[in-house]
C-alpha positions in Angstrom: 295.5 70.5 365.5 298.2 69.0 363.3 300.7 66.4 364.6 304.3 66.8 364.3 305.4 65.0 361.1 307.7 63.3 361.1 307.3 62.5 364.8 310.6 63.2 366.7 312.4 60.7 368.9 310.7 61.8 372.1 307.2 61.7 370.7 307.8 58.2 369.3 309.4 57.0 372.4 306.8 58.3 374.8 304.0 57.3 372.6 305.3 53.7 372.2 305.8 53.5 376.1 302.2 54.7 376.6 300.8 52.0 374.1 303.0 49.2 375.5 302.2 49.8 379.0 298.4 50.0 378.6 297.7 46.9 376.4 298.9 47.8 372.9 302.2 46.1 372.4 302.2 45.7 368.7 303.9 48.6 367.0 302.9 48.9 363.3 304.9 51.8 362.2 304.5 55.6 361.8 302.8 57.6 358.9 302.3 61.2 358.6 303.2 61.7 362.3 300.8 59.1 363.6 302.1 55.8 365.2 299.9 52.8 365.0 299.6 50.1 367.6 297.4 47.0 368.0 296.9 44.7 371.0 297.4 40.9 371.2 294.2 40.7 373.1 291.8 43.7 372.5 290.2 44.3 369.0 290.8 47.5 367.1 293.8 49.8 366.5 294.9 53.0 368.2 296.8 55.7 366.6 299.1 58.1 368.7 300.7 61.4 367.9 301.6 64.8 369.3 301.6 68.4 368.3 305.0 68.9 370.2 307.1 66.9 372.5 305.4 68.6 375.4 301.8 68.0 374.0 299.2 68.1 373.4 298.9 64.3 372.7 296.5 62.9 370.3 294.8 59.5 370.4 292.7 58.2 367.4 290.5 55.2 367.5 289.2 52.7 364.8 286.9 51.0 367.3 283.6 53.0 366.8 281.7 51.7 369.8 284.7 52.4 372.2 285.1 55.9 370.7 281.4 56.7 371.4 281.6 55.6 375.0 285.1 57.0 375.8 284.4 59.9 378.2 286.4 62.6 376.3 285.2 65.3 373.8 286.3 64.2 370.2 288.1 66.5 367.7 286.8 67.2 364.2 290.3 67.3 362.7 291.1 64.8 359.8 292.8 61.6 361.6 293.4 58.1 360.7 290.6 56.8 363.1 286.8 57.2 363.4 287.3 59.5 366.4 290.3 61.4 367.7 290.9 63.0 371.2 293.3 65.6 372.5 295.1 64.9 375.7 297.1 67.6 377.6 299.6 65.5 379.2 301.3 62.1 379.1 299.5 61.1 382.2 296.1 61.9 380.6 297.3 60.0 377.4 298.1 56.9 379.5 294.7 57.0 381.2 292.9 57.4 378.0 294.7 54.5 376.4 294.0 52.3 379.5 290.2 53.2 379.3 290.3 52.5 375.6 291.8 49.1 376.2 289.1 48.2 378.9 286.2 49.4 376.6 287.6 47.6 373.5 287.7 44.3 375.6 284.1 44.8 376.8 282.4 46.2 373.7 281.5 44.6 370.3 283.8 45.6 367.4 283.8 44.5 363.8 285.9 46.1 360.8 282.5 46.5 359.2 281.3 48.7 362.1 284.4 50.8 361.8 284.1 51.0 358.1 280.4 52.1 358.2 281.2 54.8 360.8 284.2 56.2 358.9 282.5 56.3 355.4 278.9 56.9 355.8 279.3 60.6 355.1 281.9 60.3 352.4 280.9 60.9 348.7 280.9 57.7 346.5 280.1 59.3 343.0 283.3 59.3 341.2 285.9 56.6 340.7 288.4 58.5 342.7 285.9 58.9 345.6 285.1 55.2 345.5 288.8 54.4 345.6 289.2 56.5 348.8 286.4 54.6 350.4 287.8 51.2 349.3 291.3 52.2 350.7 289.6 53.0 354.1 287.9 49.5 354.1 291.3 47.8 353.0 293.2 49.5 355.7 290.7 48.5 358.5 290.7 44.9 357.1 294.4 44.9 357.2 294.4 46.2 360.9 291.8 43.5 361.8 294.0 40.7 360.2 297.1 42.1 362.0 295.3 41.6 365.2 293.8 38.4 364.3 297.0 36.9 363.3 299.1 38.6 366.0 301.0 40.4 363.3 302.7 37.2 362.0 302.5 35.4 358.8 301.5 31.8 360.0 303.5 30.2 357.1 307.0 31.9 357.5 306.8 33.6 360.9 307.7 37.0 359.6 306.6 39.8 361.8 307.8 42.8 359.9 304.9 44.9 359.2 306.1 46.3 355.8 306.5 42.6 354.7 303.0 41.4 355.7 299.8 41.7 353.4 296.2 41.4 354.1 295.1 38.8 351.6 291.5 38.4 350.7 290.5 34.8 349.9 287.6 36.0 347.9 288.8 39.1 346.3 287.4 42.5 347.4 285.8 43.1 343.9 284.2 39.7 343.9 282.6 39.8 347.2 278.9 40.2 347.4 278.7 42.7 350.3 280.7 44.9 352.4 280.2 42.4 355.3 282.0 39.7 353.2 284.7 42.1 352.2 285.5 43.1 355.8 285.1 39.6 357.5 288.5 38.5 358.9 287.4 35.0 358.0 287.7 36.1 354.5 291.4 36.9 354.9 294.9 35.6 355.6 298.0 37.4 356.8 300.7 36.5 354.4 304.3 37.7 353.8 304.6 39.7 350.4 305.9 36.9 348.3 303.2 34.3 349.5 300.6 37.1 349.2 301.5 37.8 345.5 301.5 34.1 344.6 298.2 33.7 346.3 296.5 36.8 344.6 297.6 35.5 341.2 296.3 31.9 341.8 299.8 30.4 341.7 299.2 28.8 345.1 296.2 27.9 347.3 295.7 26.0 350.4 294.2 22.6 351.2 291.6 22.2 354.1 294.4 21.3 356.3 296.3 24.7 355.5 299.0 23.0 353.4 300.2 25.1 350.5 299.1 23.8 347.0 301.3 24.8 344.2 300.1 25.6 340.6 301.7 23.7 337.7 302.4 27.3 336.3 304.7 28.0 339.1 308.5 27.3 338.4 310.5 25.0 340.6 312.8 27.9 341.5 309.8 29.9 342.7 308.5 27.0 344.7 311.8 26.7 346.5 311.8 30.4 347.5 308.2 30.0 348.9 309.5 28.3 352.0 307.2 27.6 354.9 307.5 26.2 358.4 303.9 25.0 359.3 300.5 24.8 357.8 298.1 27.7 358.2 295.5 27.1 361.0 292.2 27.4 359.4 288.6 27.9 360.7 285.5 26.3 358.9 284.6 29.6 357.2 288.2 30.0 355.9 288.0 26.5 354.5 284.8 27.3 352.7 286.2 30.4 351.2 289.5 28.5 350.1 287.3 26.1 348.4 286.0 28.9 346.4 289.6 30.2 345.8 290.7 26.7 344.6 287.8 26.6 342.2 288.0 30.1 340.7 291.4 31.5 341.2 293.9 28.6 341.6 295.7 27.9 338.4 294.5 31.1 336.7 296.9 34.0 336.0 295.5 37.6 335.5 
């Protein structure tokens, strides 16, 4: 069952309406016929698509526990989530999204659980296969950070999804476990320019969330890295940023 790609105006309009009316008011763009939506309150991400403007409608979830409990038979076709369901009508789609929201609010969720569920049967022998698995983890990490930070860069206030990056504090390759790689407390949601500077060690953050600039960063670049408020940090984020200041800040790859 293949979604219409690109999704037409009617599909995008009705899918967006269904998401917004049932708790998922954060639209995060369309890819390969699938629209991605997050909630400001419920964990996890939903993906919506349709085969035709008249249905059937497709709902894909990255919340593995909710997917297991949702009272619908899952499809076996490739999809962006850990489980995908077919709904014959818009009414059925609205009901399924509403039930998903309720389950997501009530059931435990972590990006690690979604990652484990989605990759446990994938091969990891070759470098190409490992890169596929890594991309799945990074996409789940980004979705979790989009939800954690309300799809907004805390420094700049930018909310355009295409300009937001999921920034690992301790880089993916240097984490000791998948739990560390997929821990939202090991991440910041930054606009693209801030992410690039942070990744290269040209900036870091103090315990108060105030940007700290490397001596290697030009005055012009510092002027373009405008910010309006410090980043609100948890204790665990401060611990990881201490690592970042020791091991990444002031170094250029």
